[in-house]
N, C-alpha and C positions, 0 to 999 in steps of 0.2 A: 410389472417392470421395475428395474432398479436402476438407482443413481449413483455417481460417484462425485464426491465433492473434496477438491484438496483446499485448503487453505495456507498461504505461502506469507512468510514474512520475512523484513532483513530489516537493520537499520542503515539510513544514510547518514552522512556528515551534510548533504544540499540536495537541493531539488534535482538539479540537473542530473545528478548521478543516478538519484531513483526513477527518473523518469528514463533514462536512459537502459536501467536495466530492465524495466518494464516494459519497455518496449523491444527490448530482446525476448522477454521470455514469454510476452503475449505472439510475438512473431513465430514464435517455436509452436505456439499451441495451434495457431492459424493454418499450420500446414495441415491439421486433422480437421477437414471442413464441418464433420457432425459436431462437431464440440462449441457449445455457447460459453463463450467467455464472459466472466461478469467480474471485474475487477477495478480496484480505485487507488488513488495514493493520499495518505494522510497524515495529520499532523497531530502527534500525539500532546493531549491539552491535558496536566493534570494540577491539581491546589488551586487555591482561592485564597488571595489576599484583598487588601483596601487598591494597593497600586495594581492589581491586575484581575479585576473584577472576572472576566471572561476565563483564565485559568492562566498558566504560564507553561512556556515546551519545558520541556527535559533538555538538561545538560548535563551529559554524563562528566 
């Protein structure tokens, strides 16, 4: 047996546009009933400082 894995990333300015595109892409993939979709929307956190002990979001 063989499996295909596709990793897709794209940066967005806000959560709404990210969610819209995510639903567009997963909607297209759902046209193939034999495909298992495992996806998520994430926020990239980096760095550490006393003001931001959990890290801070990257701002370009």
